[in-house]
C-alpha positions as CSV (number, residue, x, y, z in Angstrom):
1,X,34.1,4.9,54.7
2,X,34.2,3.9,51.1
3,X,37.4,3.8,49.1
4,X,37.4,5.6,45.8
5,X,37.8,2.2,44.1
6,X,34.6,1.0,45.8
7,X,32.8,4.1,44.8
8,X,33.9,3.5,41.2
9,X,32.8,-0.1,41.3
10,X,29.3,0.8,42.7
11,X,29.0,3.5,40.1
12,X,30.0,1.1,37.3
13,X,27.4,-1.4,38.6
14,X,24.7,1.2,38.5
15,X,25.6,2.1,34.9
16,X,25.4,-1.5,33.9
17,X,22.0,-1.9,35.5
18,X,20.7,1.2,33.7
19,X,22.1,0.0,30.4
20,X,20.5,-3.4,30.9
21,X,17.2,-1.7,31.7
22,X,17.2,0.6,28.7
23,X,16.6,-2.0,25.9
24,X,13.7,-3.4,27.9
25,X,12.2,0.0,28.2
26,X,12.7,0.7,24.5
27,X,11.2,-2.7,23.5
28,X,8.2,-1.9,25.6
29,X,7.6,1.2,23.6
30,X,7.8,-0.5,20.2
31,X,4.5,-0.6,18.2
32,X,3.0,-2.4,15.3
33,X,3.0,-0.3,12.1
34,X,1.8,-1.1,8.6
35,X,4.8,-1.4,6.3
36,X,3.2,-2.7,3.1
37,X,-0.3,-3.3,1.7
38,X,-2.2,-4.5,-1.4
39,X,-5.9,-3.9,-1.3
40,X,-8.1,-6.8,-2.3
41,X,-10.1,-5.7,-5.3
42,X,-11.4,-8.6,-7.3
43,X,-12.0,-12.4,-7.4
44,X,-9.3,-14.4,-9.0
45,X,-8.9,-18.0,-10.1
46,X,-9.4,-21.0,-7.8
47,X,-6.3,-22.7,-6.5
48,X,-5.7,-26.2,-5.1
49,X,-2.6,-28.1,-3.8
50,X,-0.5,-25.2,-5.0
51,X,2.1,-23.0,-3.5
52,X,2.2,-19.3,-4.3
53,X,5.3,-17.2,-3.6
54,X,4.9,-13.5,-3.7
55,X,7.5,-10.7,-3.4
56,X,6.9,-7.5,-1.5
57,X,9.1,-4.6,-0.5
58,X,8.8,-3.1,3.0
59,X,8.7,0.7,3.5
60,X,9.8,0.5,7.2
61,X,11.8,-2.1,9.1
62,X,11.3,-3.7,12.5
63,X,12.3,-6.5,14.9
64,X,9.3,-8.7,14.2
65,X,6.6,-9.0,11.5
66,X,3.2,-10.3,10.9
67,X,1.0,-10.6,7.8
68,X,-2.7,-10.5,7.0
69,X,-4.5,-12.8,4.6
70,X,-7.9,-12.0,3.2
71,X,-10.8,-14.1,1.9
72,X,-12.9,-11.0,1.3
73,X,-14.0,-12.0,-2.2
74,X,-14.2,-15.8,-1.7
75,X,-17.5,-17.7,-1.8
76,X,-16.7,-20.2,1.0
77,X,-14.1,-20.7,3.8
78,X,-10.6,-21.1,2.6
79,X,-7.7,-23.0,4.2
80,X,-4.2,-21.5,3.8
81,X,-1.1,-23.0,5.3
82,X,1.7,-23.6,5.9
83,X,2.8,-20.0,5.4
84,X,6.5,-18.9,5.3
85,X,8.3,-15.6,5.0
86,X,11.9,-15.1,4.0
87,X,14.3,-12.6,2.6
88,X,14.0,-12.4,-1.2
89,X,17.1,-13.4,-3.2
90,X,16.7,-13.5,-7.0
91,X,13.6,-14.3,-9.1
92,X,11.7,-16.8,-6.9
93,X,14.6,-17.8,-4.7
94,X,15.0,-16.9,-1.0
95,X,18.2,-16.1,0.9
96,X,19.7,-19.1,2.8
97,X,18.9,-19.2,6.5
98,X,16.3,-16.5,6.4
99,X,13.1,-18.6,6.2
100,X,10.6,-18.3,9.0
101,X,7.4,-20.3,9.4
102,X,4.3,-18.2,10.3
103,X,1.5,-19.4,12.6
104,X,-2.1,-18.4,13.1
105,X,-3.2,-18.9,16.7
106,X,-0.2,-21.2,17.1
107,X,-1.2,-23.4,14.1
108,X,0.6,-23.7,10.8
109,X,-2.7,-23.4,8.8
110,X,-5.7,-21.2,9.1
111,X,-9.3,-21.4,7.9
112,X,-10.6,-18.0,6.9
113,X,-14.3,-17.5,6.6
114,X,-16.0,-16.1,3.6
115,X,-15.5,-12.3,3.6
116,X,-13.1,-12.4,6.6
117,X,-9.3,-12.0,7.1
118,X,-6.7,-13.5,9.4
119,X,-3.7,-11.9,11.1
120,X,-0.7,-14.1,11.7
121,X,1.1,-14.4,15.0
122,X,4.2,-12.3,15.2
123,X,7.5,-13.9,14.2
124,X,10.8,-12.6,15.4
125,X,12.7,-11.4,12.2
126,X,14.9,-8.4,11.7
127,X,13.6,-6.6,8.7
128,X,15.1,-3.4,7.3
129,X,13.3,-0.7,5.3
130,X,13.1,-1.1,1.6
131,X,13.8,-4.8,2.0
132,X,12.3,-7.4,-0.3
133,X,10.6,-10.3,1.3
134,X,9.1,-13.5,-0.1
135,X,5.8,-14.7,1.4
136,X,4.9,-18.2,0.4
137,X,1.4,-19.7,0.8
138,X,0.3,-23.3,0.5
139,X,-3.3,-24.0,-0.6
140,X,-3.9,-27.6,0.4
141,X,-7.6,-27.7,-0.7
142,X,-9.7,-26.2,-3.4
143,X,-10.2,-22.5,-2.6
144,X,-13.0,-21.5,-4.9
145,X,-12.6,-17.9,-6.2
146,X,-9.4,-16.5,-4.7
147,X,-9.1,-13.0,-3.3
148,X,-6.6,-10.9,-5.3
149,X,-5.2,-7.5,-6.0
150,X,-5.5,-7.4,-9.7
151,X,-2.6,-5.3,-10.8
152,X,0.4,-6.1,-8.7
153,X,3.2,-5.0,-11.1
154,X,5.2,-7.7,-9.4
155,X,5.7,-11.3,-10.5
156,X,4.2,-14.0,-8.3
157,X,5.3,-17.6,-8.7
158,X,3.0,-20.6,-8.6
159,X,3.9,-24.3,-8.5
160,X,1.7,-27.5,-8.3
161,X,4.5,-29.5,-6.6
162,X,2.9,-29.7,-3.2
163,X,4.1,-27.6,-0.2
164,X,7.1,-25.6,-1.4
165,X,6.8,-22.8,1.1
166,X,10.2,-23.4,2.6
167,X,12.0,-24.2,-0.6
168,X,15.1,-22.0,-1.2
169,X,14.9,-22.6,-5.0
170,X,11.2,-22.5,-5.9
171,X,10.1,-25.3,-8.2
172,X,9.3,-24.5,-11.7
173,X,5.7,-23.5,-12.5
174,X,3.8,-20.5,-13.8
175,X,4.1,-16.8,-13.1
176,X,1.3,-14.2,-12.8
177,X,1.0,-10.5,-12.0
178,X,-1.6,-10.7,-9.2
179,X,-1.5,-10.7,-5.4
180,X,-3.2,-13.7,-3.9
181,X,-4.8,-13.4,-0.4
182,X,-1.9,-11.4,1.0
183,X,-3.0,-7.9,1.9
184,X,-0.8,-6.5,4.7
185,X,2.7,-6.8,6.2
186,X,3.1,-5.1,9.6
187,X,6.4,-4.6,11.5
188,X,7.2,-4.1,15.2
189,X,9.0,-0.8,15.1
190,X,10.1,2.1,17.3
191,X,7.9,4.4,19.4
192,X,8.3,7.2,16.9
193,X,7.2,5.1,13.9
194,X,4.2,6.3,11.9
195,X,2.6,5.6,8.5
196,X,1.2,7.6,5.7
197,X,-1.5,5.7,3.7
198,X,-1.9,6.6,0.0
199,X,-5.5,6.2,-1.1
200,X,-6.3,6.3,-4.7
201,X,-6.8,4.7,-8.1
202,X,-4.5,3.3,-10.8
203,X,-2.1,6.2,-10.5
204,X,-1.4,5.4,-6.8
205,X,-1.4,1.7,-7.8
206,X,1.5,2.5,-10.2
207,X,0.0,1.5,-13.6
208,X,2.5,2.6,-16.2
209,X,5.6,2.0,-14.1
210,X,8.1,-0.8,-14.7
211,X,7.1,-4.2,-13.3
212,X,9.3,-5.8,-10.6
213,X,11.1,-2.6,-10.1
214,X,9.2,-0.8,-7.3
215,X,8.8,2.4,-9.4
216,X,5.3,3.4,-8.2
217,X,5.3,6.9,-6.8
218,X,4.6,5.7,-3.2
219,X,7.7,3.5,-3.6
220,X,9.8,6.5,-4.7
221,X,8.5,8.4,-1.7
222,X,9.4,5.6,0.7
223,X,12.9,5.6,-0.7
224,X,13.1,9.4,-0.3
225,X,11.9,9.3,3.3
226,X,14.5,6.6,4.1
227,X,17.3,8.9,2.8
228,X,16.4,11.5,5.5
229,X,17.3,10.4,9.0
230,X,14.6,12.6,10.5
231,X,11.9,11.0,8.4
232,X,13.2,7.4,8.2
233,X,10.7,6.2,10.8
234,X,7.7,6.9,8.5
235,X,6.2,4.0,6.6
236,X,4.4,4.4,3.2
237,X,1.4,2.2,2.6
238,X,-0.2,1.9,-0.8
239,X,-4.0,1.6,-0.7
240,X,-4.5,2.2,-4.4
241,X,-6.9,0.2,-6.7
242,X,-6.7,0.5,-10.4
243,X,-10.1,1.7,-11.8
244,X,-11.3,2.7,-8.4
245,X,-14.0,5.3,-7.9
246,X,-15.0,7.4,-4.9
247,X,-18.7,7.2,-5.1
248,X,-19.6,3.8,-6.8
249,X,-18.3,0.3,-6.6
250,X,-16.5,-1.2,-9.5
251,X,-18.6,-2.4,-12.4
252,X,-16.0,-4.8,-13.9
253,X,-13.4,-3.5,-16.3
254,X,-12.3,-0.7,-16.5
255,X,-13.6,0.0,-13.0
256,X,-12.6,-2.2,-10.1
257,X,-13.0,-2.7,-6.3
258,X,-15.3,-1.3,-3.7
259,X,-15.8,2.4,-3.7
260,X,-13.4,4.5,-1.7
261,X,-16.3,5.6,0.6
262,X,-17.0,1.9,1.5
263,X,-13.4,0.8,2.0
264,X,-11.9,3.9,3.6
265,X,-12.0,2.7,7.2
266,X,-10.5,-0.7,6.5
267,X,-7.9,0.4,4.0
268,X,-6.7,3.6,5.5
269,X,-8.2,4.8,8.9
270,X,-7.6,1.4,10.6
271,X,-4.1,0.7,9.5
272,X,-1.8,0.4,12.5
273,X,0.4,3.4,13.1
274,X,-1.4,5.6,10.5
275,X,-0.9,9.3,11.1
276,X,-1.4,10.8,7.6
277,X,-3.5,10.0,4.6
278,X,-2.8,11.3,1.1
279,X,-5.9,11.1,-1.1
280,X,-5.9,11.3,-4.9
281,X,-9.0,9.9,-6.7
282,X,-11.9,11.1,-8.8
283,X,-10.7,10.6,-12.4
284,X,-12.6,7.3,-12.7
285,X,-15.8,9.0,-11.4
286,X,-15.4,11.5,-14.1
287,X,-14.5,9.1,-16.9
288,X,-17.4,6.7,-16.1
289,X,-19.8,9.1,-17.7
290,X,-18.3,8.4,-21.0
291,X,-18.0,4.7,-20.5
292,X,-21.1,3.6,-18.7
293,X,-24.6,3.9,-19.9
294,X,-26.2,3.7,-16.5
295,X,-27.3,6.9,-14.9
296,X,-25.4,6.0,-11.7
297,X,-22.1,6.3,-13.6
298,X,-22.9,9.9,-14.4
299,X,-21.8,12.0,-11.4
300,X,-21.2,15.7,-11.2
301,X,-18.2,17.6,-10.0
302,X,-20.1,18.6,-6.9
303,X,-21.0,15.0,-6.1
304,X,-17.3,14.1,-6.3
305,X,-16.5,17.0,-4.0
306,X,-19.2,16.0,-1.5
307,X,-17.8,12.5,-1.4
308,X,-14.3,13.8,-0.7
309,X,-15.7,15.9,2.1
310,X,-17.2,12.8,3.7
311,X,-13.7,11.2,3.7
312,X,-12.1,14.3,5.1
313,X,-14.6,14.3,7.9
314,X,-14.0,10.6,8.7
315,X,-10.2,11.2,8.8
316,X,-10.6,14.2,11.1
317,X,-12.9,12.2,13.4
318,X,-9.9,9.8,13.9
319,X,-7.6,12.8,14.5
320,X,-5.7,12.0,11.3
321,X,-4.2,14.5,8.9
322,X,-5.5,14.1,5.4
323,X,-3.8,15.7,2.4
324,X,-5.4,16.2,-1.0
325,X,-3.7,15.7,-4.3
326,X,-5.0,17.4,-7.5
327,X,-6.1,15.2,-10.4
328,X,-3.7,14.6,-13.3
329,X,-4.6,15.6,-16.9
330,X,-5.9,12.8,-19.0
331,X,-6.7,14.4,-22.4
332,X,-5.3,12.6,-25.4
333,X,-4.4,14.3,-28.7
334,X,-7.4,12.5,-30.2
335,X,-10.3,14.6,-28.9
336,X,-13.5,12.7,-28.0
337,X,-17.0,14.2,-27.6
338,X,-17.0,13.4,-23.9
339,X,-13.5,14.9,-23.1
340,X,-14.6,18.5,-23.0
341,X,-17.2,17.8,-20.3
342,X,-14.8,15.5,-18.4
343,X,-12.0,18.1,-18.4
344,X,-14.4,20.8,-17.1
345,X,-15.3,18.5,-14.2
346,X,-11.6,17.9,-13.5
347,X,-10.9,21.6,-13.4
348,X,-13.8,22.2,-11.0
349,X,-12.6,19.5,-8.6
350,X,-9.0,20.7,-8.8
351,X,-10.0,24.3,-8.2
352,X,-11.8,23.2,-5.1
353,X,-8.9,21.1,-3.8
354,X,-6.5,24.0,-4.3
355,X,-8.6,26.8,-2.8
356,X,-11.8,25.7,-1.1
357,X,-11.2,22.3,0.4
358,X,-10.8,21.3,4.0
359,X,-7.8,19.1,3.4
360,X,-5.0,19.7,5.9
361,X,-2.6,20.2,3.0
362,X,-2.6,20.2,-0.8
363,X,-0.2,18.4,-3.1
364,X,-0.4,19.8,-6.6
365,X,0.5,16.8,-8.7
366,X,-1.3,18.3,-11.7
367,X,1.2,21.1,-11.9
368,X,4.1,18.6,-11.8
369,X,2.8,16.3,-14.5
370,X,1.0,18.6,-17.0
371,X,2.5,20.1,-20.2
372,X,2.8,23.9,-19.7
373,X,2.0,24.4,-23.4
374,X,-1.0,22.1,-23.2
375,X,-2.2,22.1,-19.5
376,X,-4.9,19.5,-20.2
377,X,-2.3,17.0,-21.3
378,X,0.7,15.1,-19.9
379,X,4.2,16.4,-20.3
380,X,5.5,14.0,-22.9
381,X,8.5,13.1,-20.8
382,X,6.2,11.9,-18.0
383,X,3.7,10.0,-20.2
384,X,3.6,6.2,-20.1
385,X,2.0,6.3,-23.5
386,X,-1.7,6.1,-22.6
387,X,-2.0,9.8,-21.7
388,X,-3.5,8.8,-18.4
389,X,-0.7,7.2,-16.3
390,X,2.8,8.5,-15.6
391,X,5.9,6.6,-16.5
392,X,8.8,5.9,-14.1
393,X,10.1,9.4,-14.6
394,X,6.7,10.9,-13.9
395,X,6.2,8.9,-10.8
396,X,9.6,9.9,-9.5
397,X,8.8,13.6,-10.2
398,X,5.6,13.2,-8.2
399,X,7.5,11.8,-5.2
400,X,10.2,14.4,-5.5
401,X,7.6,17.2,-5.5
402,X,6.1,16.4,-2.1
403,X,7.1,19.0,0.5
404,X,8.6,16.9,3.3
405,X,8.0,19.7,5.8
406,X,4.4,18.6,5.9
407,X,5.4,15.7,8.1
408,X,6.7,18.1,10.7
409,X,3.7,20.4,10.9
410,X,1.8,18.6,13.6
411,X,4.8,17.5,15.8
């Protein structure tokens, strides 16, 4: 016969065993989720024996991380490494004791073939949501044209003083506003973690917002989600390219990057942990008619709608929810001959998005940003000054207008 003390001891031992088993079970359920992205959109300057330190802000935290480097727009193989990641301090400095060396297949450097990319090995590192990280890349040999994201709205630091990837205080050098080679940061997060990918053009990219301040509207949405305990497991991934079009590839300034149709799978559908896509593009397809003399640049509202329907179909084939956002006004007080035709196309596309589309939900950003007295123009308080891109207040209003109940519709 067992004494009560023995029974309590056995019961306590069982509880300890269960408690010890629970973290292992939880860790087994963890998954990789995209936490940050910058789409490669153009070829940049060559680099050689230089270190580039870039600052990013996560949208979701995790217990480990890994990064992706791209040579999509290079003309030859590129060697990158060593590569380090650390918690960001101020300017180009990193927090003491936070530096981690990344490897690729167990090696400190990686050779990436022309047009290819490389995913790093995971590194154990506790990362919180909305945390700034510094990713440092050393380029030991001549790269040829670099692969960049042209409008980062974030300062990158470059030094020619050899390998400075682990330096707490980054050596003096030059600063630029591009992203070099770095396209993704993924985190190992909980079983309930999911991502929403924002696909769009310069408005999604954040043009008009304050640099080095994370004031793009996807940034504001990420902060809003983190303030809600029920939605704090959702990452926000920015897949915007300034000047991007749905139907045609970039033709140099002012149009950049591969078309949305050609990049949709890589930049949205295939992101780890993606559950939702929010799509807002078409303005550059419309404006191209007034800027490009080639017939290919002149597309109809119906062609834009047809292109969007292809994207919706591709998302649904992957069992993903895709939400459509209406196109913002872009008429300036100085009327041009092309503007009337362009505005007519915008109204047709917006009417289709609101009433006849097959999107899973509609986000009416046009109603948020437009001036009620001049519906084809920006509300002055939200205008960055170019009558095309919102300012910080406009982007904040866009993020605040999103109905968060949409995230719970398919649970």
